[in-house]
C-alpha positions as CSV (number, residue, x, y, z in Angstrom):
1,M,62.3,144.9,111.0
2,T,60.9,145.2,114.7
3,P,60.9,142.8,117.6
4,T,58.9,139.7,117.6
5,T,55.3,139.0,118.6
6,R,54.7,135.6,120.2
7,L,50.9,134.9,120.4
8,G,51.0,131.5,118.8
9,T,53.1,129.2,116.7
10,R,53.7,128.5,113.1
11,A,54.1,124.9,113.2
12,A,55.5,121.9,114.9
13,V,58.7,123.6,114.3
14,L,58.1,126.6,116.5
15,G,59.4,129.9,115.4
16,A,59.4,133.6,116.2
17,V,56.9,135.8,114.6
18,A,58.4,138.8,112.7
19,L,56.6,142.1,112.9
20,L,56.5,143.5,109.4
21,T,55.6,146.9,108.0
22,A,52.1,148.1,108.3
23,A,49.7,148.3,105.3
24,T,46.1,148.5,104.9
25,A,44.1,145.1,104.9
26,V,42.2,144.3,101.9
27,P,38.8,142.5,101.7
28,V,38.6,138.8,101.6
29,A,38.9,137.4,98.1
30,S,36.4,135.2,96.3
31,A,36.7,131.5,96.4
32,T,38.1,131.5,92.9
33,E,41.0,133.9,93.7
34,P,43.9,133.4,96.2
35,A,43.0,134.8,99.5
36,P,44.9,138.1,100.6
37,G,48.1,136.9,102.1
38,A,47.8,133.3,100.8
39,S,51.0,133.6,98.7
40,Y,52.9,134.8,101.7
41,K,51.6,131.9,103.8
42,A,52.7,129.5,101.0
43,G,56.2,131.0,101.0
44,H,56.7,131.0,104.7
45,D,55.0,127.8,105.9
46,T,57.3,125.3,107.8
47,L,54.4,123.0,109.0
48,G,54.6,120.2,106.4
49,P,51.9,117.4,105.8
50,Q,49.2,117.0,108.5
51,R,47.6,113.7,109.2
52,L,44.3,112.7,111.1
53,T,44.2,109.4,112.9
54,P,41.6,106.9,111.6
55,A,39.5,107.6,114.7
56,Q,39.7,111.4,114.0
57,R,38.6,111.0,110.3
58,R,35.6,108.7,111.5
59,L,34.7,111.3,114.1
60,A,34.9,114.2,111.7
61,A,32.6,112.5,109.2
62,A,30.0,111.7,111.8
63,K,30.1,115.2,113.3
64,Q,30.0,116.7,109.7
65,T,26.7,114.8,109.1
66,E,25.3,116.0,112.3
67,A,26.5,119.6,111.7
68,E,24.7,119.7,108.4
69,R,21.5,118.6,109.9
70,T,21.8,121.0,112.8
71,Y,22.5,123.9,110.4
72,A,19.5,123.1,108.3
73,G,17.3,123.0,111.2
74,A,18.7,126.1,113.1
75,R,16.0,128.8,114.0
76,A,16.6,132.5,113.7
77,L,16.5,133.9,117.2
78,A,17.1,137.5,116.6
79,G,20.8,138.2,117.4
80,Y,23.7,136.1,118.7
81,K,23.6,132.7,120.2
82,L,26.4,132.0,122.5
83,S,27.9,129.1,124.2
84,G,28.7,131.1,127.3
85,A,32.6,130.9,127.3
86,L,34.3,132.9,130.1
87,H,37.0,135.3,129.0
88,Q,40.5,135.2,130.5
89,S,43.3,137.6,129.4
90,Q,46.5,135.8,128.6
91,Q,49.1,136.1,131.3
92,T,52.2,136.3,129.0
93,S,52.9,137.3,125.5
94,Y,52.8,133.7,124.4
95,W,50.0,132.1,126.4
96,C,47.1,132.8,124.0
97,G,47.0,128.9,123.6
98,P,46.6,128.2,127.2
99,A,44.2,131.0,127.7
100,T,42.1,129.7,124.7
101,L,42.2,126.2,126.2
102,V,40.6,127.3,129.5
103,I,38.1,129.8,127.7
104,T,37.0,127.1,125.3
105,Q,36.7,124.6,128.2
106,S,34.6,127.0,130.2
107,A,32.0,127.3,127.4
108,H,30.8,123.7,128.3
109,D,31.5,123.4,132.0
110,E,30.9,127.0,133.0
111,V,34.1,126.9,135.3
112,G,36.1,130.1,135.0
113,G,39.5,131.0,136.6
114,R,41.3,128.0,135.6
115,S,45.2,128.0,135.7
116,Q,46.8,129.1,132.4
117,Q,50.1,127.6,133.8
118,D,48.5,124.2,134.1
119,A,47.0,124.6,130.5
120,A,50.5,125.8,129.3
121,T,52.1,122.7,130.8
122,L,49.5,120.3,129.4
123,L,49.8,121.9,125.9
124,K,53.7,121.9,126.0
125,T,53.5,125.7,125.1
126,T,56.9,127.4,124.8
127,T,58.0,131.0,124.6
128,S,57.2,130.5,120.9
129,G,53.6,129.6,121.5
130,T,51.3,126.7,121.4
131,A,51.6,124.4,118.3
132,W,48.8,123.8,115.8
133,Y,50.1,120.4,114.9
134,G,53.2,118.2,115.6
135,I,53.3,118.1,119.3
136,D,52.3,115.0,121.3
137,I,51.1,116.0,124.7
138,N,50.9,113.9,128.0
139,V,47.5,112.4,127.3
140,P,46.3,108.9,126.3
141,S,46.8,108.3,122.7
142,P,48.0,111.8,121.6
143,T,47.3,112.6,117.9
144,G,49.9,115.4,117.3
145,Y,47.1,118.2,117.6
146,P,47.7,119.5,121.1
147,M,44.6,121.7,121.3
148,A,42.3,119.0,120.2
149,D,43.8,116.4,122.5
150,A,43.9,118.8,125.5
151,L,40.1,119.7,125.1
152,N,39.1,116.1,124.8
153,Y,41.2,115.1,127.9
154,R,39.6,117.9,129.9
155,L,36.2,117.3,128.6
156,P,35.6,113.6,128.2
157,G,33.1,112.9,125.4
158,A,33.4,116.2,123.7
159,G,34.6,114.7,120.5
160,Y,36.7,117.6,119.4
161,V,38.5,117.2,115.9
162,P,40.8,119.4,114.1
163,K,39.8,121.0,110.8
164,A,42.9,122.0,108.8
165,L,42.3,124.9,106.2
166,P,44.3,125.7,103.1
167,Y,46.0,128.9,102.5
168,T,42.8,130.0,100.5
169,P,39.8,128.5,102.2
170,T,37.2,127.3,99.6
171,A,33.5,128.2,99.5
172,T,33.0,124.7,101.0
173,D,35.4,125.4,103.7
174,K,33.5,128.6,104.6
175,A,30.1,126.8,104.4
176,N,31.5,124.1,106.7
177,F,32.7,126.5,109.3
178,K,29.2,128.1,109.5
179,Q,27.9,124.6,110.0
180,H,30.5,123.8,112.7
181,I,29.8,126.9,114.7
182,V,26.2,126.3,114.8
183,H,26.7,122.7,115.7
184,N,29.1,123.4,118.5
185,T,27.2,126.4,120.0
186,D,24.0,124.6,119.9
187,N,25.5,121.8,121.7
188,D,27.2,124.2,124.4
189,Y,30.6,123.9,123.0
190,A,33.0,126.8,121.6
191,I,35.6,126.3,118.9
192,A,39.3,126.9,119.3
193,G,40.6,128.8,116.3
194,N,44.3,129.0,115.3
195,A,44.7,132.3,113.4
196,W,47.4,133.2,111.1
197,E,47.5,136.9,110.3
198,V,49.8,138.1,107.6
199,P,50.5,141.6,106.2
200,G,47.9,142.6,103.5
201,G,45.4,139.9,104.7
202,P,42.4,140.2,107.1
203,H,43.0,140.7,110.8
204,L,41.1,140.1,113.9
205,V,39.6,143.3,115.5
206,G,42.2,145.5,116.8
207,H,45.1,143.6,115.7
208,P,47.9,145.5,113.8
209,N,48.7,144.5,110.2
210,I,51.7,142.4,110.9
211,E,52.3,138.6,111.1
212,I,50.7,137.1,114.1
213,F,50.0,133.5,115.0
214,H,47.2,133.5,117.5
215,W,44.6,131.3,119.3
216,V,41.0,132.5,120.1
217,S,37.9,131.0,121.2
218,I,34.9,131.3,118.9
219,D,31.9,131.0,121.0
220,G,28.7,131.8,119.0
221,Y,27.0,133.1,115.9
222,N,24.5,135.5,114.5
223,T,21.2,133.7,114.0
224,D,19.9,136.6,111.9
225,T,22.6,135.9,109.3
226,A,22.6,132.0,109.4
227,A,26.1,132.3,111.1
228,G,27.4,134.9,108.6
229,E,28.9,136.5,111.5
230,V,30.4,135.0,114.6
231,D,31.5,136.2,118.1
232,Y,35.0,135.3,119.5
233,L,36.8,135.9,122.7
234,D,40.4,137.2,122.2
235,P,43.0,136.4,125.0
236,V,44.8,139.7,124.1
237,G,41.9,141.6,125.3
238,G,42.6,143.2,128.6
239,V,46.3,142.5,128.5
240,S,48.6,145.4,129.6
241,T,50.5,147.1,126.8
242,S,53.7,146.5,128.8
243,V,53.2,142.8,127.8
244,I,51.8,143.3,124.3
245,S,52.4,146.7,122.9
246,W,49.1,146.9,120.9
247,A,46.8,145.1,123.3
248,G,45.1,148.4,124.2
249,S,43.0,148.4,120.9
250,V,41.9,144.7,121.2
251,P,38.5,144.0,122.7
252,K,37.9,141.0,124.9
253,S,35.1,139.8,122.7
254,A,34.2,140.9,119.1
255,H,32.1,140.1,116.1
256,I,33.5,139.2,112.7
257,S,32.4,137.8,109.4
258,S,32.5,134.0,109.4
259,D,34.2,134.0,106.1
260,T,36.8,136.4,107.1
261,I,37.8,134.6,110.3
262,T,37.9,131.3,108.2
263,T,40.4,133.1,105.7
264,I,42.4,134.3,108.8
265,M,42.7,130.7,109.9
266,G,43.8,129.6,106.4
267,G,47.0,127.6,106.5
268,R,46.2,126.5,110.1
269,G,42.6,125.8,111.1
270,Y,40.4,125.2,114.0
271,V,39.3,122.5,116.6
272,W,35.5,122.0,116.8
């Protein structure tokens, strides 16, 4: 076993991420089979039950209706449609969450260069990363989902809601994600995705085949494929290898199958 990689967090109970032995990632499984790595996630998860507030449930239902309408009316524009998020490289090995917050926020207000320290303080990020769920941050009416609460605090009226995913996302989960990225991009918002990469499962571009918890900003989709592929900004891109040893192979932005990134976020989810 090698040293730990801290790019995100497993749960409300924050834990170090063990680097495990390398193996070749396998393709995403069909909806009727466990996703690659799903059994590992089920056996190692410490998160526990998640709960949306009544207001979040109402907002999620309303947004889903609008997302279905937006997706049905989307036009093919020959290539990628982007929300215009501005990349930042994370400034520590465990600030992927703060970097993702400022990147995702910039998609809507087009302001770059925000302080990751301020974002880390708001998110209550620790050396183990930024929680997906279970941390109440210092905003009015916190919900336990720090990234959603921080985005709504910084972008009043944005209406961000968390979408939890099972270890094996279903065909419906994958279809919904396509609708959600189209909805957000078309309304000038990015999505904050919480990846849980595990040995033997799919990984983000340039990431080694180890267990990694990581936040990224998903900021657009391929109109030619009806959002079958998405564009995302990775805070590891541009980081010195003295901070993250494998950062040299990670691009600042990359394209990936929407089904694959949905699978990668299985066991955690995304904020849209």
